C-alpha positions in Angstrom: 54.3 -0.5 34.7 51.4 -2.2 32.9 52.2 -3.2 29.3 49.9 -2.3 26.4 49.2 -6.0 25.9 48.1 -6.5 29.5 45.8 -3.4 29.5 44.3 -4.3 26.1 43.6 -7.9 27.2 41.9 -6.8 30.3 39.3 -4.8 28.4 39.1 -7.0 25.3 38.9 -10.5 26.7 35.2 -9.9 27.7 34.1 -6.7 25.9 30.5 -7.2 26.9 31.4 -7.4 30.6 33.7 -4.4 30.2 30.9 -2.3 28.7 28.5 -3.4 31.4 30.9 -2.3 34.0 31.4 1.0 32.3 27.7 1.5 31.9 27.2 1.2 35.7 29.3 4.3 36.2 26.8 6.8 37.7 27.9 9.8 35.5 27.8 7.7 32.3 24.4 6.2 33.2 23.0 9.6 33.9 24.2 11.0 30.6 22.9 8.0 28.7 19.5 8.3 30.4 19.3 12.0 29.6 20.2 11.3 25.9 17.5 8.6 25.6 14.9 10.7 27.3 15.6 13.9 25.4 16.6 13.0 21.8 12.9 12.2 20.9 11.9 15.8 21.7 14.5 17.3 19.4 13.1 18.2 16.0 15.6 20.5 14.3 19.3 20.8 13.8 19.3 24.1 15.8 17.8 22.3 18.8 20.4 19.5 18.4 23.3 21.9 18.2 22.1 24.2 21.0 21.6 21.4 23.5 25.1 21.0 24.8 24.6 17.7 26.6 23.0 16.0 23.6 25.4 17.5 21.1 28.5 16.7 23.2 27.2 13.2 23.8 26.7 12.5 20.1 30.1 14.0 19.1 31.8 11.8 21.7 29.9 8.7 20.6 31.0 9.1 17.0 34.6 9.9 17.9 34.4 13.5 16.8 34.9 15.1 20.2 37.8 17.2 18.9 35.4 18.8 16.3 32.7 19.8 18.8 33.6 23.5 18.4 33.0 23.4 14.6 29.2 23.6 14.7 28.9 25.2 11.2 30.9 22.3 9.8 28.8 19.7 11.7 25.6 21.4 10.5 26.7 20.7 6.9 27.3 17.1 7.9 23.8 16.7 9.5 22.2 18.4 6.5 23.7 15.9 4.1 21.5 13.5 2.2 23.4 10.2 2.2 21.3 9.0 -0.8 23.1 11.7 -2.8 26.7 10.7 -3.6 27.7 14.3 -4.0 26.4 15.5 -0.6 28.9 17.0 1.8 29.3 14.0 4.1 29.7 11.6 1.2 32.5 13.7 -0.2 34.6 13.2 3.0 36.8 10.2 3.4 36.5 10.0 7.2 33.7 7.5 7.8 33.0 9.0 11.2 31.2 11.9 9.5 29.1 9.6 7.4 28.2 7.6 10.5 27.1 10.8 12.3 25.0 11.8 9.3 23.4 8.4 9.1 22.5 8.4 12.8 20.1 11.3 12.5 17.3 12.4 10.2 16.6 16.1 10.1 14.1 15.9 7.2 16.3 15.0 4.2 15.1 11.5 3.9 12.2 11.2 6.4 8.8 10.5 4.9 6.7 13.7 5.3 3.1 13.8 6.1 1.2 13.0 2.9 -2.3 11.6 2.2 -0.6 9.0 -0.1 2.9 8.2 -1.0 3.8 7.6 -4.6 4.0 3.9 -3.8 0.5 4.0 -2.2 -0.9 5.8 -5.3 0.7 3.2 -7.7 -0.5 0.4 -5.5 -4.1 1.8 -5.5 -4.0 2.2 -9.2 -2.8 -1.4 -9.5 -5.5 -2.6 -7.2 -8.1 -0.7 -9.3 -6.8 -2.4 -12.5 -6.8 -5.8 -10.8 -10.3 -5.3 -9.5 -11.6 -4.5 -13.0 -9.7 -7.5 -14.4 -11.2 -9.8 -11.8 -14.8 -8.6 -12.1 -15.6 -11.3 -14.7 -14.2 -14.1 -12.6 -16.2 -12.8 -9.7 -19.4 -12.7 -11.8 -18.8 -16.2 -13.0 -18.2 -17.5 -9.5 -21.4 -15.9 -8.1 -23.4 -17.2 -11.1 -22.1 -20.7 -10.6 -22.9 -20.6 -7.0 -26.4 -19.3 -7.7 -27.1 -22.0 -10.3 -25.8 -24.7 -8.0 -27.6 -23.6 -4.9 -31.0 -22.9 -6.4 -31.2 -26.5 -7.5 -31.3 -27.5 -3.8 -34.1 -25.2 -2.8 -37.5 -26.6 -2.0 -39.1 -23.5 -0.6 -38.9 -19.7 -1.3 -37.6 -19.2 2.2 -34.5 -21.2 1.2 -33.7 -18.3 -1.2 -34.1 -15.7 1.5 -32.1 -17.7 4.1 -29.0 -17.8 1.9 -28.0 -14.1 1.7 -25.6 -14.8 -1.2 -28.3 -16.2 -3.5 -30.8 -13.6 -2.2 -28.4 -10.8 -3.0 -27.7 -12.3 -6.4 -31.4 -12.1 -7.3 -31.7 -8.6 -5.7 -28.8 -7.3 -7.7 -30.3 -8.8 -10.9 -33.6 -7.0 -10.3 -32.3 -3.8 -8.7 -33.7 -4.4 -5.2 -31.9 -2.9 -2.3 -31.1 -5.6 0.3 -30.9 -3.0 3.1 -34.4 -1.5 2.6 -36.5 -4.2 0.8 -39.9 -5.2 2.2 -39.6 -8.9 2.9 -43.4 -9.6 2.6 -43.8 -7.7 -0.7 -40.8 -9.4 -2.4 -41.8 -12.8 -1.1 -45.3 -12.4 -2.4 -43.9 -11.3 -5.8 -41.6 -14.2 -6.2 -44.4 -16.7 -5.3 -46.8 -15.1 -7.8 -48.0 -16.7 -11.0 -48.2 -14.0 -13.6 -50.6 -16.2 -15.7 -53.1 -16.2 -12.8 -55.2 -13.1 -12.7 -55.8 -13.7 -8.9 -52.1 -13.8 -8.1 -50.4 -11.2 -5.9 -48.6 -9.2 -8.7 -51.7 -9.1 -10.8 -54.1 -8.0 -8.1 -51.7 -5.7 -6.3 -49.7 -4.1 -9.1 -51.5 -4.5 -12.5 -54.3 -1.9 -11.6 -51.6 0.5 -10.4 -49.6 0.0 -13.6 -52.7 1.0 -15.6 -53.3 3.9 -13.4 -49.7 5.2 -13.5 -49.6 4.7 -17.3 -52.6 6.9 -17.7 -51.2 9.5 -15.3 -47.9 9.5 -17.2 -49.6 10.1 -20.6 -51.6 12.9 -19.1 -48.4 14.5 -17.7 -46.7 14.3 -21.1 -49.8 16.1 -22.5 -49.6 18.8 -19.8 -45.9 19.3 -20.5 -46.5 20.4 -24.1 -49.5 22.7 -23.3 -48.7 26.3 -24.3 -48.2 28.8 -21.6 -46.5 26.6 -19.0 -44.1 28.4 -16.8 -40.6 27.0 -16.1 -41.6 26.2 -12.6 -44.7 24.3 -13.7 -42.6 22.4 -16.2 -40.1 21.5 -13.5 -42.9 20.2 -11.3 -44.3 18.1 -14.2 -40.8 16.7 -15.0 -40.4 15.7 -11.4 -43.7 13.8 -11.4 -42.9 12.2 -14.8 -39.6 10.9 -13.2 -41.4 9.6 -10.1 -44.1 7.8 -12.0 -41.6 6.4 -14.5 -39.6 4.9 -11.6 -42.8 3.3 -10.2 -43.6 1.8 -13.5 -40.1 0.5 -13.9 -40.2 -1.1 -10.5 -43.5 -2.8 -11.1 -42.3 -4.1 -14.5 -39.3 -5.5 -12.7 -41.6 -7.2 -10.2 -43.4 -8.9 -13.0 -40.1 -10.2 -14.5 -39.1 -11.3 -11.0 -42.4 -13.2 -10.6 -41.9 -14.8 -14.0 -38.4 -16.0 -13.0 -39.4 -18.6 -10.4 -41.8 -21.4 -10.0 -42.7 -21.1 -6.3 -46.4 -21.5 -5.4 -48.3 -18.9 -3.3 -47.4 -20.7 -0.1 -43.7 -20.7 -1.1 -43.5 -24.4 -1.9 -42.9 -26.2 -5.2 -45.2 -28.6 -7.1 -43.8 -32.2 -7.3 -41.2 -32.7 -10.0 -41.1 -28.9 -10.7 -37.7 -27.2 -10.4 -37.1 -23.8 -8.9 -36.3 -22.5 -12.4 -36.4 -23.7 -15.9 -33.4 -23.2 -18.2 -35.1 -20.1 -19.7 -35.9 -18.6 -16.3 -32.4 -19.2 -15.1 -31.0 -17.6 -18.2 -33.2 -14.5 -17.6 -31.9 -14.1 -14.1 -28.2 -14.7 -14.8 -28.2 -12.4 -17.8 -29.9 -9.7 -15.8 -27.3 -10.1 -13.1 -24.5 -9.8 -15.6 -25.9 -6.7 -17.3 -26.8 -4.9 -14.2 -23.1 -4.7 -13.3 -21.5 -1.2 -13.5 -19.5 -2.3 -16.6 -19.7 -4.9 -19.2 -17.3 -7.9 -18.7 -16.2 -10.5 -21.1 -19.1 -12.8 -19.9 -21.5 -10.0 -20.8 -19.8 -9.5 -24.2 -20.1 -13.2 -24.9 -23.8 -13.2 -24.0 -24.2 -10.3 -26.4 -22.4 -12.2 -29.1 -24.8 -15.1 -28.7 -27.7 -12.7 -28.7 -26.4 -11.1 -31.9 -25.9 -14.5 -33.7 -29.5 -15.4 -32.8 -31.1 -12.2 -33.8 -29.2 -11.0 -36.9 -30.5 -13.9 -39.0 -34.1 -12.5 -38.8 -33.2 -8.9 -39.5 -34.7 -7.8 -42.8 -34.2 -4.0 -42.8 -32.1 -1.2 -41.4 -35.0 -0.1 -39.3 -35.3 -3.5 -37.6 -31.5 -3.5 -36.8 -31.5 0.0 -35.4 -34.7 -0.5 -33.4 -33.0 -3.2 -31.4 -30.9 -1.1 -29.0 -28.7 -4.1 -28.0 -27.8 -4.9 -31.6 -27.2 -1.3 -32.7 -25.0 -0.6 -29.8 -22.9 -3.7 -30.6 -22.6 -2.6 -34.2 -21.2 0.8 -33.2 -18.8 -0.7 -30.7 -17.5 -3.2 -33.2 -16.3 -0.4 -35.5 -15.2 2.1 -32.9 -18.0 4.5 -33.7 -19.2 6.8 -30.9 -22.3 5.7 -29.1 -23.5 9.3 -29.3 -23.7 9.0 -33.1 -27.3 9.8 -34.2 -29.6 7.1 -35.4 -30.0 9.0 -38.6 -26.3 9.1 -39.4 -26.0 5.4 -38.8 -29.0 4.7 -41.0 -27.5 6.9 -43.7 -24.2 5.1 -43.6 -25.8 1.7 -43.9 -27.6 2.8 -47.1 -24.4 3.8 -48.8 -22.4 1.7 -51.3 -18.8 1.5 -50.1 -17.8 -0.3 -53.3 -18.4 2.9 -55.2 -15.3 5.1 -55.0 -17.5 8.2 -55.5 -19.8 7.3 -52.6 -19.9 10.1 -50.0 -19.3 7.3 -47.3 -15.6 7.5 -48.0 -15.5 11.1 -46.7 -16.9 9.9 -43.3 -13.8 7.9 -42.5 -12.7 4.3 -42.4 -15.0 3.3 -39.5 -18.1 4.2 -41.5 -16.8 2.6 -44.6 -16.3 -0.6 -42.6 -19.8 -0.3 -41.1 -21.4 0.0 -44.5 -19.3 -2.9 -45.8 -20.4 -5.2 -43.0 -24.1 -5.3 -44.1 -26.1 -6.0 -47.3 -28.7 -3.2 -47.3 -29.9 -1.3 -50.3 -30.3 2.4 -50.6 -33.9 2.2 -49.4 -33.0 0.3 -46.3 -34.2 -3.1 -47.4 -32.0 -6.2 -48.0 -30.2 -6.9 -51.2 -32.3 -9.6 -53.0 -31.3 -13.2 -52.2 -29.0 -12.0 -49.3 -29.2 -11.9 -45.5 -28.3 -8.9 -43.5 -24.8 -10.4 -43.2 -23.0 -13.4 -44.7 -20.9 -15.5 -42.4 -17.7 -13.7 -43.1 -19.3 -10.3 -42.4 -20.8 -11.6 -39.2 -17.5 -13.2 -38.1 -15.6 -10.0 -38.8 -18.1 -7.8 -36.9 -18.2 -10.0 -33.9 -14.4 -10.4 -33.8 -14.2 -6.6 -33.8 -16.8 -6.4 -31.1 -15.0 -8.8 -28.7 -11.9 -6.7 -29.1 -13.5 -3.3 -28.7 -16.6 -3.8 -26.5 -14.8 -2.3 -23.5 -12.8 0.4 -25.3 -15.0 3.2 -23.9 -14.6 1.8 -20.3 -10.9 1.5 -20.7 -10.7 5.1 -21.9 -12.8 6.1 -19.0 -10.5 4.2 -16.6 -7.5 5.9 -18.1 -9.1 9.3 -17.7 -10.2 8.5 -14.1 -6.7 7.4 -13.2 -5.2 10.6 -14.6 -7.7 12.7 -12.7 -7.0 10.7 -9.5 -3.3 11.4 -9.7 -4.1 15.0 -10.3 -6.6 15.5 -7.5 -5.4 13.2 -4.7 -2.5 15.5 -3.8 -4.9 18.4 -3.3 -6.6 16.6 -0.4 -5.9 18.7 2.8 -7.6 16.4 5.3 -10.3 13.8 5.7 -13.1 16.3 5.7 -11.8 17.5 2.3 -11.7 13.8 1.1 -15.3 13.3 2.2 -16.6 16.6 0.8 -19.1 16.9 -2.0 -16.9 18.7 -4.4 -16.5 17.1 -7.8 -12.8 16.4 -7.3 -13.3 14.8 -3.9 -16.2 12.7 -5.4 -14.0 11.4 -8.2 -11.1 10.6 -5.9 -13.4 8.8 -3.4 -15.3 6.9 -6.1 -12.0 5.7 -7.6 -10.7 4.5 -4.3 -13.9 2.6 -3.4 -14.1 1.0 -6.9 -10.4 -0.1 -6.6 -11.4 -2.1 -3.5 -14.7 -3.3 -5.0 -16.8 -1.3 -2.6 -20.0 0.2 -3.8 -20.7 3.8 -2.7 -24.2 2.5 -1.7 -22.9 0.2 0.9 -20.9 2.7 2.9 -22.1 6.1 4.1 -19.7 9.1 4.4 -20.0 8.8 8.2 -19.0 5.1 8.1 -16.2 5.9 5.7 -14.9 8.5 8.1 -14.8 5.9 10.9 -13.0 3.5 8.6 -10.3 5.9 7.5 -9.6 7.2 11.0 -9.4 3.7 12.5 -6.1 1.8 13.0 -5.9 -1.1 10.6 -3.0 -2.6 12.6 -5.0 -2.7 15.9 -7.0 -6.0 16.2 -9.5 -4.2 18.5 -10.1 -1.2 16.3 -13.5 -0.3 14.8 -12.1 -1.1 11.3 -11.1 -4.7 12.2 -14.4 -5.2 14.0 -16.1 -5.0 10.6 -14.5 -8.2 9.5 -14.2 -7.0 5.9 -10.8 -7.1 4.3 -11.8 -4.6 1.7 -12.2 -1.8 4.2 -8.9 -2.7 5.9 -7.1 -2.5 2.6 -8.8 0.8 1.8 -7.7 2.3 5.2 -4.1 1.2 4.5 -4.1 3.0 1.2 -4.3 6.4 2.9 -2.4 8.1 5.8 -5.2 9.8 7.7 -4.6 10.2 11.4 -7.2 9.5 14.1 -8.3 13.2 14.1 -8.7 13.2 10.4 -5.6 15.2 9.6 -2.9 13.9 7.2 -0.3 11.8 9.0 2.9 10.1 8.1 3.0 6.8 6.1 3.2 3.7 8.2 6.2 1.8 7.1 8.1 -1.1 8.6 11.3 1.0 8.3 12.0 4.7 7.9 13.6 6.1 4.7 16.7 7.0 6.7 17.1 3.3 7.8 16.5 2.0 4.3 19.1 4.4 2.9 21.6 3.3 5.6 21.1 -0.4 4.9 21.2 0.2 1.1 24.6 1.9 1.4 26.0 -0.8 3.7 24.8 -3.6 1.4 26.2 -1.9 -1.7 29.6 -1.4 -0.1 29.7 -5.0 1.1 28.7 -6.5 -2.3 31.2 -4.4 -4.3 34.1 -4.7 -1.8 35.8 -7.5 -3.6 34.2 -7.1 -7.0 34.0 -3.6 -8.4 32.8 -4.8 -11.8 29.8 -3.1 -13.4 27.8 -6.4 -13.2 28.4 -6.6 -9.5 27.3 -3.0 -9.0 24.2 -3.5 -11.2 23.2 -6.7 -9.2 23.6 -4.8 -5.9 21.5 -1.9 -7.2 18.8 -4.3 -8.4 18.6 -5.9 -4.9 18.5 -2.5 -3.3 15.7 -1.4 -5.6 13.8 -4.5 -4.7 14.4 -4.0 -1.0 13.2 -0.3 -1.3 10.0 -1.3 -3.2 9.1 -4.0 -0.7 9.6 -1.8 2.3 6.9 0.4 0.9 4.3 -2.4 1.1 5.7 -4.7 3.8 3.2 -5.0 6.7 4.3 -8.0 8.8 7.4 -9.7 10.2 6.3 -12.9 8.5 6.4 -11.3 5.1 9.9 -10.1 5.8 11.4 -13.4 7.0 9.6 -15.3 4.2 11.3 -13.2 1.5 14.9 -14.4 1.3 16.0 -11.5 -0.9 14.9 -9.0 1.8 16.3 -10.9 4.8 19.5 -11.7 3.0 20.1 -8.1 2.1 19.3 -6.9 5.6 21.6 -9.4 7.3 24.4 -8.7 4.8 24.1 -5.0 5.4 24.2 -5.5 9.2 27.5 -7.5 8.9 26.3 -11.1 9.1 27.5 -13.9 6.9 25.1 -15.9 4.7 22.9 -18.3 6.7 24.4 -17.1 10.0 21.0 -16.1 11.2 18.0 -18.4 10.3 14.5 -17.1 9.7 13.1 -18.1 13.0 15.9 -16.3 14.9 15.5 -13.3 12.8 11.7 -13.2 13.5 12.3 -13.4 17.2 14.8 -10.5 17.0 12.4 -8.3 15.0 9.5 -8.7 17.4 11.6 -8.1 20.5 10.7 -5.3 22.8 13.9 -3.3 23.4 12.3 -1.7 26.5 12.2 -5.2 28.1 15.6 -6.4 29.3 14.4 -10.0 29.1 13.3 -9.8 25.4 15.1 -12.0 23.0 17.3 -9.4 21.3 18.3 -8.0 24.7 19.5 -11.4 25.9 22.0 -11.7 23.0 25.5 -10.3 23.6 25.9 -9.1 20.0 24.7 -5.5 19.8 24.0 -5.9 16.1 20.8 -7.9 16.9 19.5 -5.0 19.0 20.2 -2.6 16.2 18.3 -4.7 13.8 15.3 -4.7 16.2 15.6 -0.9 16.5 15.7 -0.3 12.8 12.1 -1.7 12.3 8.7 -0.7 13.7 7.1 -4.0 14.6 5.0 -4.9 17.5 5.4 -8.2 19.5 2.6 -9.6 17.3 4.6 -8.9 14.2 2.6 -6.0 12.8 3.6 -2.5 12.0 3.5 -0.4 15.2 1.4 2.6 14.3 2.1 4.3 17.6 5.8 4.8 16.8 6.6 8.5 16.5 8.9 9.5 13.7 11.8 11.4 15.2 15.3 12.5 14.3 16.6 9.2 15.4 15.3 5.7 15.3 15.6 3.2 18.1 18.5 1.6 16.2 20.2 5.0 16.1 19.7 5.6 19.8 21.1 2.1 20.6 24.1 2.6 18.3 24.8 6.1 19.6 24.6 4.9 23.3 26.8 1.9 22.6 29.3 4.0 20.7 29.4 6.5 23.6 30.0 3.7 26.1 32.7 2.2 23.9 34.4 5.6 23.5 34.4 6.1 27.3 35.8 2.6 27.8 38.6 3.2 25.3 39.3 6.6 26.9 39.6 4.8 30.2 42.0 2.3 28.7 44.0 5.2 27.2 44.4 6.7 30.7 46.3 3.5 31.6 47.9 2.9 28.3 47.6 4.9 25.0 48.6 1.8 23.1 45.7 -0.2 24.5 43.3 2.5 23.5 44.6 2.6 19.9 44.4 -1.2 19.7 40.8 -1.3 21.0 39.8 1.5 18.6 41.4 -0.2 15.6 39.8 -3.6 16.5 36.4 -1.9 16.6 36.8 0.1 13.4 38.6 -2.5 11.2 35.5 -4.3 9.9 34.0 -1.0 8.7 37.0 0.2 6.7 36.6 0.0 2.9 39.7 1.9 1.6 43.2 2.9 2.6 42.0 6.6 2.3 39.7 6.0 5.3 42.7 4.9 7.3 44.8 7.9 6.3 41.8 10.2 7.1 41.8 9.1 10.7 44.9 10.0 12.6 44.5 7.3 15.2 44.0 4.5 12.7 46.9 5.8 10.6 49.2 5.8 13.6 48.1 2.3 14.5 48.7 0.9 11.0 52.1 2.6 10.6 53.3 1.2 13.9 51.9 -2.3 13.2 53.5 -2.4 9.7 56.8 -0.8 10.9 56.3 2.1 8.6 58.3 5.2 9.7 56.1 7.9 11.3 57.9 10.5 9.1 55.9 9.2 6.1 52.8 10.9 7.5 54.1 14.1 6.0 54.3 12.7 2.5 51.8 13.3 -0.3 48.5 11.4 0.3 48.8 9.3 -2.8 52.3 8.3 -1.9 51.1 7.3 1.6 48.3 5.3 0.0 50.7 3.3 -2.3 53.0 2.7 0.6 50.2 1.3 2.8 48.8 -0.8 0.0 52.2 -2.4 -0.5 52.0 -3.9 3.0 48.2 -4.1 3.7 45.3 -5.7 1.8 42.3 -3.7 3.0 40.1 -6.9 2.6 42.2 -8.6 5.4 40.5 -6.3 7.8 37.3 -8.3 7.4 39.1 -11.4 8.8 39.1 -11.4 12.6 42.2 -13.6 12.8 44.3 -11.2 10.6 43.0 -8.2 12.6 44.1 -10.0 15.8 47.6 -10.6 14.4 47.9 -6.9 13.5 46.7 -5.9 17.0 49.2 -8.2 18.7 52.0 -6.9 16.5 51.1 -3.3 17.2 51.0 -3.9 21.0 54.4 -5.5 21.0 56.0 -2.8 18.8 54.3 0.0 20.6 55.7 -1.2 24.0 59.1 -1.5 22.4 59.0 2.0 21.0 57.6 3.5 24.2 59.8 1.5 26.6 57.1 -0.5 28.2 58.3 -4.0 29.4 57.1 -7.1 27.5 54.7 -8.9 29.9 56.2 -12.3 29.0 59.8 -11.0 29.7 58.7 -9.7 33.1 57.6 -13.2 34.1 61.2 -14.3 34.1 62.7 -11.1 35.4 62.0 -11.7 39.1 60.0 -8.5 39.2 56.5 -8.7 40.6 54.0 -8.4 37.7 50.6 -6.7 38.1 47.7 -9.2 37.7 44.5 -8.5 35.8 42.7 -8.3 39.1 45.1 -5.5 40.1 44.3 -3.6 36.9 40.6 -4.1 37.6 41.0 -2.9 41.1 43.0 0.2 40.0 40.3 0.9 37.4 37.5 0.7 40.0 39.4 2.9 42.4 39.8 5.5 39.6 36.0 5.4 38.8 34.9 5.5 42.4 
């Protein structure tokens, strides 16, 4: 008769080989293939429970074969959300149920199809804020580049050849780089406005006079009595068109005055491209043509104010300078819509008089009146300037603090509206529609990525948002513009324009599983609140990073992420280096020769299967979200194979099966209650510790105290101590069940059965 020890050793001495042998069994191989081929098509719990082959396979894999009949009970397990400590599966002590719940995702934790996740929304808002904050740095960089490069130019064509400097000038003078007429703009830049025969004077000055005359005539027509609404509308249209033409020509004259190129495009000897005054004109125009005022613009305004205020002698002069009057209102937080008459009235009041009506207008208007030295008639107080140094300093200090208050309020409002409207987007066509809400959402997203609506049509935007940012050969990546790639990654539009699922490196179900495993490991030997808080902090960090992680390199470079992952998967600190981890993560599990598949430890394959990376190390956008990840399929298949192997061992010797089962389960056990909840584990431990079988009928808490007297649950993490328990169990089991000790049989003269004989018998049984 084969002893428990002999049978156990036969299977356990090379578990990998034993599993491979079992996997070659035709029936088992057929069931495994059916499971792998079919599980991806199952979408609901009903489909899972009604497919007998799939359901039975899973129950067998997780050691719950005896509960196969209890489908209502198993449904509650599968419906459990493991992230909720009060869910049904989490309330059960038997870890097999938690393992079953963690193996499948029937919609409790899976990321649903959504145009943007909460993380994507917050990231987009953060990008928007960062883009606004970095605008000033960008302006300064572009200006420095323009100033440095123009000093090297010797011909006007140098300006056109360098698109960066060309676009700087075009931006400053509101010229569209996509539609401009090269010859016209070149002729303008090489014109001398002081020369009546120059291009701008001969080509545009007569037109300017003509258009001014037409415009005055249109204004006269507009106020003629008897004009119908249709006639007025036509006149208004013509006024707008001629005004635009006049503005364009005036811009051309300023452009011509900004450079010193001759008519042939060259420069006179010892003449620079621009004088300091010309350079200031262009750079200031560039700064002030931006969509919003930056700090650089505010400082330019400050310098302008300091220069101009000294010559102001009346309220009228102050208010007729639009730049000065706007700064004054911003400095005191007064609405820019305040009428000129109200501002003039306020500046004529005496704030030192308690009876002055200015005090009824509020503190802002009192501060405004106090900041200047005007009399009631609008003139200056005798012997005083418009402001003394203290008044000027206080006003400008307020201005520098408040110049962008209106923009910041507009940003806050835009952000609020974005959050409100983005969730209403039904598909890409909806996103690209001309409704007010869609326009706001689209404008916000483009601005966040520093993309002007003028540089991307709706058709191009549709191509961008339906392109795969993770495919190097996609249309999106062919544009070679990182702004568009980041924009596409901010949304979850599918190739057909519908709303798809977020592309994450790891599913929510996997993140939850890893989080629970990490927390259990980190609080196993230290249940203090500080240990729990530290574990929760690391889990929170892991979760947040998984929302934005895009490459394998990002993962392995972050020690906090990789350390948590490896700890949760049962590895010791530094047991797996970053290079090895990278090779594991980019392995193709469908390729038997891939790195993870060449390693005997199944844990490596499970790590690979828990992520969605391509062999290049990017997120695999082709991965379909199903009820089970690749890791889950690998684990389920391996557990099924292990269960079948243990069952085979049990046919020879029940003791060997119990020992194999305990050896497998020991590292996963966290409490004595988990042992008592599993009949097989409880029988093993009682036998190994020589605890009478009759104690199984005692109160559960009494059993717990009894086991804890002889067993330290943490010892089960030590392979050597587990091995000692296994050996003790095998010896005691054979004694209790009358099986001869294999060592004794060596001296008994009886013929013992060799390992080869056991293997042969096993093969005969399986044939």
